[in-house]
N, C-alpha and C positions, 0 to 999 in steps of 0.2 A: 504494500500500500504506500503509494507515494505521498510524501508530506508528513509522515509520522516521524517523531523523534523520541529518543529516550534520554531522560535526564539521569545523571549519576550523582548521588550525594555520598561523600565520604566524610566520616566523622572519626576523629581520634579519641583515644581514651580520656583526654582532658577537655573534650568538647569542641575543639577546633573543627571547622567544617569547610569543605570545598565542594563546588558544584561544577559538573562538566556535562558534556553531551556526546552521545555516540554519533557516528555517521548515520544519516537518516534512512538510507535504503534498507528495507527489511528489518525495521526496528524490533518487531516482535521476536524474530529469530535471534537478533543481536542480543536482546535482553536475556534470552535463555542461555546463550553461549556465555555471556558475561557472568551470570550467576553460577553456572555449572562448570565452566572451563577456565575462566580468567580470574574472577574475584578470589577464589581460594588461595591463589598465589600471593595475594596482597593482604588478606585478613591477618591482623596482628603483627604486621611488618612495619618497619620504619619508613615513613613517606619520603625521607631523604634518600632512600635507596632505590629511587624510581628506575633508573637505567638498569640496574642489576635485576630488579623485579620483572621488568619488561623482558629482558633477555632470558631470564629463567622461564617465564611463561611461554615465550616462543619456542624455546628449546624443548620444554616438556610437552608442548602441544604440536610437535612436528608432524604427527600423523594426521593432523587436521589443518593443513596449510590453506586455510580459507580466509577470505576477506572478512568473514564474520568474527574471527578471533581478533583481527586488526581493528575492526569497527568497535568491538567491545573494549579493546585496549585504548582506543581514542577517548572513550568516555571516562575511563579511569585516569588516563594521562592528563586530560584537561581538568578534571576535578582535583587531582593532586597538585598540579601547578597552581590552581586557584587557591587551594589550601596553603601551600607553601608561601605564596605571595601574601596572603592574609596574615599568617603567623609572623612573617618577617617585616610586614609593613612596606614591602617593596613591590613595584610592578613586576610582572613575570618576565618582561624583557630584561630586567636587571639580573634576574636569577639565571637566565640562560645565555648571558654574555653581552648584553647591551643592545641598544637600538642601532640599527644600521640605517634607518630612514625614519622620517617623521610622518610619512603617509604611504599608503599602499594603494596603487590603482586596482580597481576591481572591474569586472566585466559582467555583462548580462549573459544569461545562459538560456538556451532554448528549452532544454529538457523534454522536447517532444519531436517526434518524427511524423506525427499525424497532422501537424499544422500546415496549411498551404503556404507557399512562398509569399503570396500577397498578404495573408494574415500575419505571417512572421515579420514581414517588413513593417507593417503598421504597428505591431507590438513593439518591435525594437525602436522604432521612431518615438513612440510614446515613452518607453523606458529611458531613452537617451534624453528626451526633453524634461521628464519629470525627475529623474534621479541622476542625471549627468554622466551616464555611462559613455565611454569613448571607444568601447570595444565590446564584442559579443562572441560567444561560442555558439555555433549553430550545428544542429544535428544533420548529418548527411548520411546517405546510404542506409542500410539496415543494420541493426546491431548484430555483430558477428556475421554479417550478411554475405561475405565472399563476393563482393562486387555486385550485389543485388540491391536495388534501390528500395526504399520504404514504400514508394508508390511509383508508378510509371513516370520516368524522366523528372522526378521531383528535384533531385540534386542538380541536374542540368539547368533547371529553371531557377532553383533557389539561389545559387551562388551569384549569378549575374544580377538577379533581381535585388538581393540584399545590397550588393555593391552600388547599384544604381540609386536606390532610395536612401542609403546611408552615406554615400559619398566616399571619396578616396581617403579622407582623413580619419574615418571610423575604422 
């Protein structure tokens, strides 16, 4: 189910708390994997041992080399960084080596192969105007499609149409 997320709350014995989020795709599966295959490696452990705990988890779960383990780890990782930032009174970027930039450019994302090129162009124009996006990721072809398009000639129409409505600087 697209659009679902799972929040992860980590609390230490002394009551410090961190909140994180798993990657959104397949949240219900990710939550199960988190509880059964990932969280046991973190329970009762020192949150400052994050890198070692992640490494141990991946090594122990090598027979399940799935993105769901990584998605679950994302939730724990972000929650632990939140917790460590709170207990030290520091922004997370200070804890992981400092800020390299003061802003990060973001892009709009299609997330759909069923939208027509025309509707996608209108959608991207609206997002650029409303939210200031200067770039976008568009979905072409079929997922794992071996050069098969999502619908007849969609990609052939999509790329030039988006370029024409968004301009050369987008």
